[in-house]
N, C-alpha and C positions, 0 to 999 in steps of 0.2 A: 339694379338698373336693367337687368334682363327683362323683368316684368314690364317695365316702362316701355322698353323697345317693342315688346310684343303688343302691348295695348296701342302704342303709336302706330304699329304696323297694321293693326285692325282698323284704326281710324283712317290710315292712308288708303286701305282697300275701300272702305265705305265712302270716303270723300271722292275718290277717283271714279268709283262706280256711279255714284249719284251724279257727278258732273258729266260723266260720259252718257248716261241715260238721258239726263236733262238736255244735253247738247244734241243728242241724236233725235229726240222728239222735236226740238226746236228746228233743227236742220231739215228734217223731213217735212215739217209743217211750213217751212220757208218763212219762219217768224223769228227774227232776232230776239235774243233774250238777255236782258241785263243781268238777271240772276245767274245765268250760266257763267258769266265772267267772274262773279263773286265766288261761286262754287269752284271754278277752275283755279283761281288764285289760292283759295284755301287748300285745295288738293295739292297744288304745287308746293305750298308751304309745308304740308305734311311730308312730302317727298324729301325736302331738305332736312326737316327735323329728324326723320327716321334715319337718313343717311348719317347725320351728325351723331346720333345716338349709337348707331352701328360702329362708327369710327371710334367713338369713346370706349365702347366695349372692347374693341380690338386692341386699342392702346392699353386698356386695363388688363389685358391678357385673356379675355374671354373669347375664345375662337369658336367659330361655327362648326357644327358636326361635319359638314361637307364644304370643301373649299369653293365649290361652284356657287354657294350662297352669296359670295361676295360679288360675283358677276351679275347674278340676278338682282342683288340689292343695289348695285351701282347703276344698272341699266335705266331705271326710272329717271335718274338725273340726266343721263344722256338723251333719253327720249324727250324730256322737257326742253333741253338745250336745242336740239335739232328742230323740234316742233315750233319753238319760238322763232327760230331762224326762218323756217318755211312760212310762218305766219307773216313775218315782216315783208317777205317778197310777194305776198298774195295781192296786195294793192297794185303793184307794178304789173303783175301778170294779168290782172283783170282790166286795167286801164290800157295796157299795151302802148301803142304809139300815139294814141289820141291825146289831145290837149284837154285835160279835165276842165280847166277854167273856161274854155271856149264852149263847153256843152251848156245847154239850157238847164234850168233848175230841176226840171222833172227828170231829165236824163242823168244829171249828177246824182240825184237821189236813187235812181235805179242802179247806177254803177256802185254807189256806196253800199246799198243793200246786198249786191252781189259780192262785194269785198267782205262784208261782215259775215255773210253766209259761208264764203270760202274759208275764212279764218276760223269760224265755228267748226266747220267740218274737219279741218286740220287738227285743231285742239281736242275735239271730241275723239278722234281716232287715237290721239296721243294718250288721253286718259284711259281709254280701254286697253291699249297696249301696256300701259303701266299696271293696270289691274292684273293682266296676265303675268307680267314679270314678278309682281309682288306675290301673287299666289304661288308661283313657282319657287320664289325665295323662301316663302313660308314652308312649302312642302319639303324642300331639301334641308331646311333647318331642323326638321323634326318636331316643330311646334304647332303644326296644323296638319290635319288629315291623318 
């Protein structure tokens, strides 16, 4: 099961890096991307899967070489949790006190695009932070670098 955890960890790194790069390019280009959201959800799924595998290894008595691996390994779950919370508040921050329904269709579209762009920015930063934590978890485990 250790090998599966390692392979899943590499997949986690690849998916989060791909989602982060895709999101960064789309954010910079100011073009919302449907594919970013698919990649993001796959990356988030990989975080949950790797964490579950790590928990199973721990329950089975397989401990990491360095205890700090657990902190770096659990951090991506927390990053996803907090980023999703921030994303939920993005619409409210963008709309502010304006009555969205009273805006004309063109202005509603502009506001909606700003909301999507803000959400993409938040989630892109989250994926890149997850890559950093996952790399560090791999380093302290002794299985990478």
